[in-house]
Phi, psi and omega in degrees: 000133173295147174279154187293144184208210182285158178249123183252136174281111185254121189250129165234248164284337179227161178260129188241127178275131179225147172277143176215175177289157181298161193301328180277359173245142175250127179288137184296145167310150181294345179256030173242150177223119180048051173077002184247133181278130181286057176236161202289338176294345180249000189259133187269086184262168180301318173249118175307129183079002180234151164231135188253111176266145178250153174198160176298173175207121355287168169235162198241158166280146013265015187284315179222162189236135176056032179053032185232090182287352175283350191266356179075006181260144184092161188300313182285320176302321181285333179286314178310304179292333176291320174302314181301310184298319181300326181281346172108011180267122178291163186305317183290348182268005178266123175250142170239142183225148181259133181223115172325141180310302184299312181297338186289335187246013175274148182299153187117162185295135189272141177272010184223159166276320180210146188234137177226097182224049184054037185273119179279143176294117171231165173295316187300303183301326178297341169298330181253343178215169176267152168242144164285175165303145181301139179249350180201138170264135193227151171237160181253146181223159187260123181244133177220190183245152181293332183269358179284159177288347179274344186298328174287347185299125176239005189222162172301320186290323172303317181299332176296350182256002174245168176272129186241142178227161179197164185275144194300141172072013182250166173287339174301320171303308176310314171302320176299317187284325167299330177287330187225067181294336181255011180231158175277111172293139168287135182245133185229157183284330172221165176302326170305313175300322176293316185289332183286322178297317177304313181294324182277005177080020185275333168230162185255351181198156181233140175253130172217166171293155188307312187293319174304316186302315185300318185299304190286336170282342178267327183234347184236337180245106195293329174245034176285143176223158178254119184278333172154183187268145176269123173312145170300137182299324186245007179075011174256144184296145174275137180225145177273142173218148173308127171271129176231159180299144184305127175081015183301138180285358185261352189303311182295324180282330172294324179281336170293322181291321173300318175297331181276324177294318178298319189286324188268003182082003180303314178294320176304315183295317182295320181289324176301313181296313190254347178240344187298329187296340185301323179089211183215165176217149183291157175281136177288139183238000000 
């Protein structure tokens, strides 16, 4: 926060009084953190002059397109390239590496500088990795097939009587376990495995994040339907953050870049392009 200071008259068409720092103090530019300019020449990345983003394999729409994070298509791919540009990296300075979802948030040295794989910010995960400021608020949703015995369910109570599945290590799994605290939720290595189990009738419903739910019910499951959103466990919004190594010197600058993209409307534009067509779903009661 800036210290109270002099009041300067700034004249454009009108005179506007604004507060500023004392004359002997200079407020840092918005792209500085602790006096360090958040540009690539000052950032301690794995490869000098390059920034390495990590993500899972496979990755899915609408977060990535054609399982190709390098094409800039899909919400998280677009966010990654916007962050790189904000930090002073050209498109050719961006490197991608694949890291399994669970491995990406385990303690230990990382093979990436920053990872975008729909990682929700949780206190448990913060013990092993750093998170940037949040770049997306997300809801969890329940997906089923019109032919499934879960299809008539309209309440949380009704969902307790069906078999539910989710991907291992995800907040979707956490949400599924809140739905069925007294039952064993089916756990799968990937969403592809979980979708296959749903098609085969091994589970009756699947929990995924809401944008993914809209995509798979419109493009992947011919008779797929969204039953509704799962209420947050603690009443607080779930948020995605960029994952970095624990204690990474890049964390503050990546958070600053996220903040800048939010402030200038760039994040909203990317969301509008890749996620706005999803729509909305009612919250299950």
